[in-house]
N, C-alpha and C positions, 0 to 999 in steps of 0.2 A: 589542506583539504581532503576528504576521505570520499570512498565510494559511496554512491547513493544507498545500495543495498549489501549486504555480506555476501550472498550468493545469487546467482541465477535460478529462478525456479524451473522446474522441470517436471512434466508430466510423467507419471507411470505409464506403461504399457497398459492398456485397457481397452479392448474391443468390443465390451457390452455396449448397448444402447443404455443411455442415461436417463432412464425415465422411472420415476420423476427425477428432476434436478438435484432435489434435497436429498436424495440417496447417496449421491456422491460427494456432498459439500464437507463431510469429515476427511475423505480421500484427499481432496483439494488441498483442505487446510495442511495436512500432512505433507503433501507435494510442495507446497508454497511456504514450509516453514512458518505457518501460524503468521503469516504477515502478508500486508496488500501488496499484489504485484505491481502496483503502479508507484507507490509512496514508499513502501518499505516498513510502514507502521505495523506495530505488533497488535494482534487482536486481543491481546491480554491487558495491555495498557489503553490503548486507544479507545475501545468500546468493549466488545465482548465477543467472542464466537459467535453467539446467537444473533448478533446484529452484522456481522459480515454479510456478503453478498457472493453470489456466483454470477459472475460477469461473462457475458457472451462477446469475448473478443471480437469477432466478425459478428455484427448484431444479428440475432435470428429474425427480427422485422424484415431485414433486407436478404437474409441468406437462410430461409428456413431449414434447407436441408442440414445445416451445421447446428441446428438448436440442440440436438442431443449427442454431438461429437464431442468426446473429453476432452480432445487436445485443443478445444475451441473455448473450454471454459477455463476461467480465471478467477482465483480468490481475490476480493476485492473489499475495501472498506466501503462503507456506504458513501463517503465523501466523494472518493475517485469516481466509484461506479455511477453515482447520480450525475457527476459532471461530464463523465464520458457520455453516458446515456446510450443513444443508436448512433453515434456519430461513427462514419467510416468515410475516407476520402476517396476511395476509388471505386470504380464501377463492378468490379468481380471481388471475390472473396481472398484473392491473393494480392490486392492492390491497395493494401492499408496506408501507403505513402504516396502522395502526389506532390512533385516538387519539394517544397519546404513546408508542407502541410500533410498532417496524418499522425497516427500513432504508432509507434514502434512496437513490435510486438514484446511484451514484458518477459517473455520466455526464450529470449534471446541475449547474447552480449550486445548487441546493436544497441538496446533499450539503455544500457549503462552508460555507452559511450556521450549520450547526451546530457548527462547530469553529474554532478558531484555534490559533497554535502560539506557544508562548511563546519567548523569544529563546534559552532553554537547550535547547530542541527539545521539549518536553513538549507534548503534545497535550492541549488544553484545551475540554471540550465548554461550549457556550453556551445551549442550549436544553434542554427536558426529553427531547426526542427526541433530542438530540445526548449526553445522559448516558446513556439507554438503549443507543445504538450504541455508546458509549465502553465500556460495560461488556460487551455483546455481542459485540464485535468484539476485545475484549481490547486496546484502544488505549492502555491505562495501562501496557501492558508496558516496561520500561526500555529494551528495544533499540531503540524508535521513536525515543527522543529520543538516543540514543548514534549510532544511524545518522545521524539529522541532525547531530549534532555533527562525526561523521566526515567527513560531505559538505562542511561549512562549513571544516573545516581543509585538505580536499583542494584546495578552490577557492583558500583562501589560499597553499597551497604552490604551486599553480600562478601565482598572481599573483607569488609572490617569486622563483620561477623565472625569469621574465620581466625582474624587477628585479635579479638575480644577488646577492641578499641570502643568502649560504651560512650564517651563522651562525643566522639566523632561522629559516630553511628547516630546518635540522637539528633546531632546537627543536621545531617546529611536527610534524614527522615523529615525534620522540619523542612527544609527545602523543597523536598521531593511534595511533600503536602500543598506547599504553596503553588507549585509548579501544576499541580491536579486542580487545585481551585482555580488558578488563573485560565486553564485549558476548558474548565466548564462553562466560566464566565464568557469566553471567547465563542464557544459553542453555541451558546444562547443569542450572544450578538450576530452570529453567521446564521441564525434560524434553524439551527440542529438542535435535538435534543440528545443528551447522554446519559447512558444509565450506567 
């Protein structure tokens, strides 16, 4: 088993008001390593940076004073952001977890304690709270482990390019294309459009 994400995303120091939100999207992308804070999917393989969202961790609908607070903004894939929506477990902005329900802040190490990733790319919850987040964020979607596999194959292709292993490179590329085609089919059956 592996960690869900390679590193914990961290917001840079930013004290200005984030109006409009789109003005800080590229900064968030850099701070979050071009990955969804919740599932760890790359924005290069999974969709496109253009289709990634800026999520309000503490929902702006419930906490309007946090709407433009940079430390409340999270770089998110459209799948996790859509699943999370305006969900919030507690009554105030600091109460994101109540009992075994809620969503741990993805900008903390606590978030990663609730998950691990199988070698095949499947996300596995490790705790009761992890099970809740797994269902709430739809981390069971096949697209997450397919994107993980595509990334591993891409890394292998890059390694093979350096070794000049043409035949193995061609085989890996064919496998990667098949995963990509499968992820598009799955997205269509899940009611999502991938560009």
